[in-house]
C-alpha positions as CSV (number, residue, x, y, z in Angstrom):
1,M,-3.9,3.5,21.8
2,N,-1.7,0.8,23.2
3,T,2.0,1.0,24.1
4,K,3.1,-0.8,20.9
5,R,1.3,1.8,18.7
6,I,2.6,4.7,20.7
7,L,6.1,3.4,20.2
8,G,5.6,2.9,16.5
9,F,4.2,6.4,16.2
10,A,7.2,7.8,18.0
11,I,9.7,6.0,15.8
12,V,7.9,7.1,12.6
13,L,7.8,10.7,13.9
14,I,11.6,10.7,14.6
15,L,12.4,9.2,11.2
16,L,10.2,11.6,9.3
17,C,11.7,14.6,11.2
18,L,15.1,13.3,10.2
19,L,14.1,12.9,6.6
20,I,12.5,16.4,6.5
21,Y,15.6,17.9,8.1
22,L,17.9,16.3,5.5
23,Q,15.5,17.4,2.7
24,V,15.5,21.0,4.0
25,R,19.3,21.1,4.2
26,T,19.4,19.9,0.5
27,W,17.0,22.6,-0.7
28,K,18.4,25.7,0.9
29,N,17.5,27.8,-2.2
30,F,13.9,26.7,-2.5
31,D,11.9,29.4,-4.3
32,W,8.3,29.7,-3.1
33,H,7.4,32.1,-5.9
34,V,8.4,29.4,-8.5
35,F,6.5,26.8,-6.5
36,W,3.2,28.7,-6.6
37,S,3.6,29.6,-10.3
38,R,4.1,26.0,-11.2
39,T,1.1,24.9,-9.1
40,E,-1.2,27.6,-10.5
41,G,-0.6,26.3,-14.0
42,V,-2.1,22.8,-13.3
43,N,-4.9,21.5,-15.5
44,V,-7.8,20.8,-13.1
45,A,-9.3,18.3,-15.5
46,G,-6.2,16.2,-15.3
47,L,-6.4,16.2,-11.5
48,L,-10.1,15.2,-11.6
49,A,-9.2,12.3,-13.9
50,G,-6.7,11.2,-11.3
51,V,-9.4,11.2,-8.6
52,A,-11.7,9.2,-10.9
53,L,-9.1,6.6,-11.6
54,T,-8.2,6.3,-7.9
55,Y,-11.9,5.8,-7.1
56,M,-12.2,3.1,-9.9
57,A,-9.3,1.3,-8.2
58,Y,-11.4,1.2,-4.9
59,V,-14.3,-0.3,-6.9
60,L,-12.0,-3.0,-8.2
61,R,-10.9,-3.7,-4.6
62,A,-14.6,-4.2,-3.7
63,V,-15.0,-6.7,-6.5
64,R,-11.9,-8.5,-5.5
65,W,-13.0,-8.8,-1.8
66,R,-16.4,-10.2,-3.0
67,I,-14.5,-13.0,-4.8
68,F,-12.5,-13.6,-1.6
69,L,-15.7,-14.1,0.3
70,K,-17.4,-16.5,-2.3
71,P,-16.6,-19.7,-0.3
72,V,-18.0,-18.4,3.0
73,C,-20.8,-16.0,2.2
74,K,-22.9,-14.7,-0.7
75,T,-22.4,-10.9,-1.0
76,T,-22.1,-8.3,-3.7
77,A,-19.4,-5.9,-4.8
78,A,-21.8,-3.0,-3.9
79,R,-21.9,-4.2,-0.3
80,M,-18.1,-4.3,-0.3
81,L,-17.7,-0.8,-1.7
82,A,-18.5,1.2,1.4
83,P,-16.0,-0.7,3.6
84,Q,-13.3,0.0,1.1
85,F,-13.8,3.8,1.2
86,I,-14.3,3.8,4.9
87,G,-11.3,1.7,5.5
88,F,-9.0,3.8,3.4
89,T,-10.4,7.0,4.9
90,A,-9.4,5.6,8.3
91,L,-6.0,4.8,6.9
92,A,-5.6,8.3,5.6
93,L,-6.8,9.9,8.9
94,L,-5.3,7.6,11.5
95,G,-2.2,6.3,9.7
96,R,-1.3,2.6,10.0
97,A,-3.4,2.4,13.2
98,G,-6.4,2.4,10.8
99,E,-5.1,-0.4,8.6
100,M,-7.4,-3.1,10.2
101,I,-10.6,-1.1,10.1
102,R,-11.5,-2.3,6.6
103,P,-11.5,-6.0,7.6
104,Y,-13.2,-5.2,10.8
105,V,-16.1,-3.3,9.1
106,I,-16.5,-6.1,6.5
107,A,-16.6,-8.7,9.3
108,K,-19.3,-6.8,11.1
109,K,-21.3,-6.2,7.9
110,E,-21.2,-9.8,6.7
111,R,-21.4,-11.4,10.2
112,L,-18.0,-13.0,9.8
113,T,-15.1,-13.3,12.3
114,F,-12.6,-10.5,12.5
115,T,-9.8,-13.1,12.4
116,S,-11.0,-14.5,9.1
117,Q,-11.1,-11.0,7.5
118,M,-7.6,-10.3,8.9
119,A,-6.5,-13.4,7.0
120,V,-8.2,-12.2,3.8
121,W,-6.5,-8.8,4.2
122,G,-3.1,-10.6,4.4
123,V,-3.9,-12.5,1.2
124,E,-5.0,-9.2,-0.4
125,R,-1.6,-7.7,0.4
126,I,0.2,-10.6,-1.4
127,F,-1.9,-10.0,-4.5
128,D,-1.1,-6.3,-4.4
129,M,2.7,-7.0,-4.1
130,G,2.5,-9.6,-6.9
131,A,0.6,-7.3,-9.2
132,F,3.0,-4.4,-8.7
133,A,5.9,-6.8,-9.2
134,V,4.5,-7.8,-12.6
135,L,4.1,-4.2,-13.6
136,L,7.6,-3.4,-12.5
137,A,9.0,-6.4,-14.4
138,I,7.3,-5.1,-17.5
139,T,8.6,-1.6,-16.8
140,L,12.2,-2.8,-16.7
141,L,11.9,-3.6,-20.5
142,S,11.2,0.0,-21.3
143,P,14.1,2.1,-22.8
144,D,12.8,5.0,-20.8
145,V,13.5,3.2,-17.5
146,R,16.7,1.6,-18.7
147,S,18.1,5.0,-19.4
148,L,17.5,6.3,-15.9
149,P,20.8,7.0,-14.0
150,F,19.8,4.8,-11.0
151,Y,18.8,1.8,-13.2
152,H,22.3,0.6,-12.3
153,H,23.9,1.9,-9.1
154,V,27.1,0.2,-8.0
155,I,28.5,0.9,-4.5
156,T,31.7,-0.6,-2.9
157,I,31.5,-2.1,0.5
158,H,34.8,-3.3,2.0
159,G,36.2,-3.7,-1.5
160,I,33.1,-5.7,-2.8
161,Q,31.0,-4.1,-5.5
162,V,27.3,-4.3,-4.8
163,D,24.6,-3.2,-7.4
164,L,21.8,-1.4,-5.6
165,G,20.1,0.0,-8.6
166,L,16.4,-0.2,-9.7
167,R,16.9,-3.4,-11.7
168,D,18.3,-5.3,-8.7
169,G,15.7,-3.9,-6.4
170,A,13.0,-5.1,-8.7
171,F,14.6,-8.6,-8.8
172,V,14.6,-8.7,-5.0
173,L,10.9,-7.7,-5.0
174,M,10.1,-10.4,-7.6
175,A,12.0,-13.0,-5.7
176,A,10.2,-12.0,-2.4
177,V,6.9,-12.3,-4.2
178,A,7.8,-15.7,-5.6
179,V,8.8,-17.0,-2.1
180,L,5.5,-15.6,-0.7
181,V,3.5,-17.4,-3.4
182,I,5.3,-20.7,-2.8
183,G,4.8,-20.2,0.9
184,C,1.1,-19.6,0.4
185,V,0.7,-22.7,-1.6
186,V,2.4,-24.8,1.1
187,V,0.5,-23.2,3.9
188,R,-2.8,-23.6,2.0
189,R,-2.3,-27.3,1.5
190,Y,-0.4,-28.2,4.7
191,G,-1.5,-25.4,7.0
192,E,-1.9,-27.6,10.1
193,R,1.4,-29.4,9.6
194,V,3.3,-26.1,9.1
195,A,1.6,-24.7,12.3
196,Q,2.5,-27.7,14.4
197,F,6.1,-27.7,13.0
198,L,6.6,-24.0,13.9
199,Y,5.0,-24.7,17.3
200,G,7.5,-27.5,18.1
201,L,10.4,-25.4,16.8
202,F,9.7,-22.4,19.1
203,Q,8.1,-24.1,22.0
204,S,11.3,-24.5,24.0
205,L,12.3,-20.9,23.4
206,S,8.9,-19.3,24.2
207,P,5.7,-21.2,24.6
208,K,3.6,-18.0,24.3
209,V,5.3,-17.1,21.0
210,A,5.0,-20.7,19.7
211,H,1.3,-20.7,20.5
212,H,0.8,-17.3,18.9
213,L,2.7,-18.3,15.8
214,R,0.7,-21.6,15.4
215,E,-2.6,-19.8,15.6
216,K,-1.5,-17.1,13.1
217,V,-0.5,-19.8,10.6
218,R,-3.9,-21.6,11.1
219,S,-5.7,-18.4,10.6
220,F,-3.7,-17.5,7.5
221,S,-4.3,-21.0,6.1
222,E,-8.0,-20.5,6.4
223,G,-7.7,-17.1,4.7
224,L,-6.0,-18.7,1.8
225,K,-8.9,-21.1,1.3
226,T,-10.9,-18.1,0.1
227,I,-9.3,-18.8,-3.3
228,H,-11.4,-21.9,-3.9
229,D,-10.8,-22.6,-7.6
230,L,-8.6,-21.7,-10.6
231,T,-11.2,-19.4,-12.1
232,S,-11.3,-17.3,-8.9
233,A,-7.5,-17.2,-8.8
234,L,-7.3,-15.9,-12.4
235,Q,-10.0,-13.3,-11.7
236,L,-8.1,-12.1,-8.6
237,I,-4.8,-11.9,-10.5
238,A,-6.5,-10.0,-13.4
239,L,-8.3,-7.6,-11.1
240,S,-5.1,-6.9,-9.1
241,I,-3.1,-6.1,-12.1
242,L,-5.9,-3.9,-13.6
243,M,-6.2,-2.1,-10.3
244,W,-2.5,-1.1,-10.2
245,V,-2.6,-0.2,-13.9
246,L,-5.4,2.3,-13.0
247,I,-3.3,3.7,-10.2
248,A,-0.4,4.1,-12.6
249,F,-2.6,6.0,-15.0
250,A,-3.8,8.2,-12.1
251,Y,-0.2,9.1,-11.5
252,Y,0.1,9.8,-15.3
253,T,-2.8,12.1,-15.4
254,I,-1.6,14.0,-12.3
255,T,2.0,14.5,-13.6
256,H,0.7,15.4,-17.1
257,A,-1.7,18.0,-15.6
258,Y,1.4,20.2,-15.3
259,P,2.7,22.0,-18.4
260,G,6.3,21.5,-19.3
261,E,8.9,19.0,-18.3
262,L,6.6,16.6,-16.3
263,R,4.8,15.7,-19.5
264,S,8.0,13.9,-20.7
265,L,7.4,11.2,-18.0
266,A,6.0,8.2,-19.8
267,L,3.8,5.5,-18.1
268,P,6.9,3.3,-17.2
269,H,8.2,6.3,-15.2
270,Q,4.9,6.4,-13.3
271,V,5.3,2.8,-12.2
272,V,8.7,3.7,-10.7
273,L,7.3,6.9,-9.1
274,M,4.4,4.8,-7.7
275,G,6.8,2.3,-6.2
276,A,8.8,5.1,-4.5
277,S,5.6,6.6,-3.1
278,M,4.5,3.1,-1.8
279,L,7.8,2.6,0.0
280,G,7.6,6.1,1.5
281,S,4.0,5.4,2.7
282,M,5.5,2.9,5.2
283,L,6.6,6.0,7.2
284,Q,3.6,8.3,7.6
285,L,1.8,10.2,10.3
286,P,-2.0,10.3,10.6
287,A,-3.7,12.8,8.3
288,V,-0.4,14.6,7.3
289,G,1.4,11.6,5.7
290,G,5.1,12.5,5.3
291,G,6.9,9.5,3.9
292,S,4.9,9.2,0.7
293,Q,5.3,12.9,-0.2
294,L,9.0,12.9,0.5
295,A,9.6,9.7,-1.5
296,A,7.6,11.0,-4.5
297,I,9.3,14.4,-4.3
298,S,12.8,12.8,-4.0
299,M,12.1,10.5,-7.0
300,L,10.9,13.4,-9.2
301,H,13.8,15.7,-8.3
302,S,16.7,13.4,-7.8
303,G,15.6,10.5,-9.9
304,F,13.9,12.2,-12.9
305,G,15.7,15.5,-12.7
306,V,12.6,17.7,-12.2
307,E,13.2,21.1,-10.7
308,Q,12.7,21.0,-6.9
309,E,9.8,23.5,-6.7
310,L,7.9,21.5,-9.4
311,A,8.7,18.2,-7.7
312,V,7.4,19.5,-4.4
313,S,4.2,20.7,-6.0
314,C,3.6,17.5,-7.9
315,G,4.5,15.2,-5.0
316,M,2.0,16.9,-2.7
317,L,-0.8,16.7,-5.3
318,I,0.0,13.0,-5.9
319,W,-0.4,12.4,-2.2
320,A,-3.5,14.5,-1.9
321,I,-5.3,12.7,-4.8
322,T,-4.1,9.1,-4.4
323,F,-4.1,9.0,-0.5
324,M,-6.4,11.8,0.7
325,A,-9.1,12.3,-1.9
326,V,-11.0,9.2,-0.5
327,I,-11.8,11.1,2.7
328,P,-15.0,13.0,1.7
329,T,-16.6,10.0,0.2
330,G,-15.4,7.7,3.0
331,L,-16.9,10.0,5.7
332,A,-20.1,10.3,3.8
333,L,-20.4,6.6,3.5
334,A,-19.5,6.1,7.2
335,H,-22.3,8.5,8.1
336,R,-24.8,6.6,5.9
337,E,-23.7,3.4,7.5
338,H,-24.1,5.1,11.0
339,L,-20.5,4.6,11.7
340,S,-18.0,6.8,13.5
341,I,-14.4,6.4,12.3
342,R,-13.1,7.0,15.8
343,A,-15.6,4.6,17.4
344,V,-14.9,1.9,14.8
345,A,-11.1,2.4,15.4
346,E,-11.6,1.9,19.1
347,A,-13.7,-1.2,18.6
348,E,-11.2,-2.6,16.1
349,E,-8.4,-2.0,18.5
350,K,-10.3,-3.9,21.2
351,A,-11.1,-6.7,18.8
352,A,-7.5,-7.0,17.8
353,A,-6.5,-7.1,21.5
354,L,-8.9,-10.0,22.1
355,V,-7.5,-11.8,19.1
356,E,-4.0,-11.4,20.5
357,Q,-5.1,-12.6,23.9
358,G,-6.9,-15.6,22.4
359,N,-3.8,-16.6,20.5
């Protein structure tokens, strides 16, 4: 593990410790007996449905990656399936250090360059953000969401009122996605010009940074060319939206597996809960998570008014099913492919270092 990753790990650990400390201070009267009684009443069939829906989302990711590869190689969704499970297993076990294992495994499997698959991964992230932004925009039309206390949340900063509610956060996300889409169109069509412009802009400040930025833009431009026609673009959009709908339904089946108040949470609530969990997942430790669980628990308790013991139980199960349930299948597929997660992680880290040096 290089110095950059160690520093990132340390920062995440400190932030999570702070968040956990604040959470514990808030819940001084946590009742473990109530927690276990709420957990024991869970409908196992609902949890299994959540696992099935989560796995179906991984299948759609495999189909989507096959479409990304159409211009450069002929492959099948079946060949892309194992790398999805292996990659997300690495992400669950290693944290963000395992993020690039999926493109690395695909590059090796299809005899493509690691750089090209890193670019595809970047494009995939944009489709994910865009699909979630679409779901969130639709969710804002729901009366269930509009009635939430944090739909509007005005604070005053130096006498100026600022709305930091859900609606405005959603607008910021949609604006960010729109900027990214426009940027992608420009980079796809004029990638070399954009690369040379940025190189000239930063060359006087730092030649190394300027060179690095130029190569990154070139690589990303090549990655964008995986979308080779309108039909493929529409397929990718449809698959991305369907995938996130399946994940939202996974959240729905998990929350509705509990008897009582959680069953009042409609599908629009699940999209909001999913967004909170996604934000929290940016701060997570290998194998134990942290940020995702805390964000889901906080949204359930503070956002939706669910009792704290039930919120903790549900938040932990959401994390276990949507983040960690991939591990048994991922390890089995890695064994079938004669891969070691740790060995692949080390090889990916070396490949990433070579890319950095080459840039």
